[in-house]
C-alpha positions as CSV (number, residue, x, y, z in Angstrom):
1,T,0.4,185.0,-3.6
2,V,-0.8,188.5,-3.1
3,A,-0.3,191.0,-6.0
4,K,-1.9,194.3,-6.9
5,E,-1.5,196.3,-10.1
6,F,-1.3,200.1,-10.0
7,T,-1.7,202.1,-13.2
8,S,-0.8,205.7,-13.9
9,E,-0.8,207.6,-17.2
10,S,2.3,206.0,-18.5
11,W,3.4,203.3,-16.0
12,T,1.9,200.0,-14.7
13,I,3.5,198.8,-11.5
14,K,2.8,195.4,-9.9
15,P,4.2,194.5,-6.5
16,A,3.8,190.9,-5.4
17,L,4.4,188.8,-2.3
18,D,4.4,185.0,-2.4
19,L,4.5,182.7,0.7
20,T,4.9,178.9,0.3
21,L,4.9,176.0,2.7
22,T,5.6,172.6,1.2
23,G,5.2,169.3,3.0
24,N,7.2,166.3,1.8
25,F,5.6,163.1,2.8
26,G,6.7,159.5,2.3
27,D,10.2,158.0,2.2
28,D,12.6,160.9,2.7
29,T,15.8,159.0,3.7
30,L,18.1,156.6,2.0
31,D,19.7,153.7,4.0
32,G,22.7,151.9,2.7
33,E,25.8,149.9,3.5
34,V,29.4,150.4,2.3
35,N,31.5,147.3,1.8
36,W,35.2,147.3,0.8
37,S,36.6,144.9,-1.7
38,G,39.2,142.6,-0.1
39,V,38.2,143.5,3.4
40,S,36.0,141.1,5.2
41,N,33.8,141.8,8.2
42,R,34.0,145.6,7.7
43,N,30.7,147.1,6.7
44,V,29.6,150.7,7.4
45,A,25.9,151.6,7.6
46,T,25.0,154.9,6.0
47,E,21.8,157.0,6.2
48,S,21.1,160.1,4.1
49,E,18.2,162.5,4.4
50,I,17.2,163.2,0.8
51,V,14.6,165.9,1.5
52,D,13.4,167.8,4.6
53,N,9.9,167.2,5.9
54,F,8.9,170.8,5.3
55,T,10.3,173.6,3.2
56,Y,9.1,177.2,3.4
57,S,9.8,180.2,1.1
58,A,9.0,183.8,0.6
59,A,9.4,186.0,-2.5
60,L,8.9,189.7,-2.7
61,G,9.1,191.6,-6.0
62,V,8.0,194.5,-8.2
63,A,7.5,194.7,-11.9
64,A,6.9,197.9,-13.9
65,Q,6.0,198.5,-17.5
66,T,5.7,201.6,-19.8
67,G,5.1,201.1,-23.5
68,N,7.5,198.5,-24.8
69,F,9.9,198.7,-21.9
70,S,9.5,196.7,-18.7
71,L,11.7,196.0,-15.7
72,G,11.5,193.9,-12.5
73,F,13.3,193.3,-9.3
74,G,12.8,190.5,-6.7
75,V,14.3,188.9,-3.6
76,N,13.5,185.4,-2.3
77,Y,14.3,183.0,0.5
78,T,13.8,179.3,0.8
79,G,14.5,177.4,4.0
80,S,14.1,174.1,5.8
81,S,15.7,172.5,8.8
82,N,18.9,171.9,6.9
83,V,19.0,174.6,4.1
84,D,18.9,178.4,3.9
85,E,18.9,179.8,0.4
86,F,18.7,183.5,-0.6
87,G,18.2,184.8,-4.1
88,V,18.0,188.2,-5.9
89,N,16.9,188.7,-9.5
90,A,16.5,191.7,-11.8
91,N,15.5,192.1,-15.4
92,A,15.0,194.7,-18.0
93,R,13.2,194.1,-21.3
94,F,12.4,196.1,-24.5
95,V,10.1,194.6,-27.0
96,F,10.0,196.0,-30.5
């Protein structure tokens, strides 16, 4: 994560960038077999990948605050060999 806070007379602004790489090691697949009741000699082998070997993500956002009021905005992406996920978030807050 890289972040830097900038302060003026009335506002504090903090942009941030976060990059993540996650390795998933160990057993990441599930092997099974499907059998039907009343049907003999008919089995189907199944294999499911539970989690990818690596996932990577990036998030970029900015937060700002003045007095009791703060707001923020961010975008993020998470991906792997099987998944692409995008997100957007925003918030506003007044503390009294």
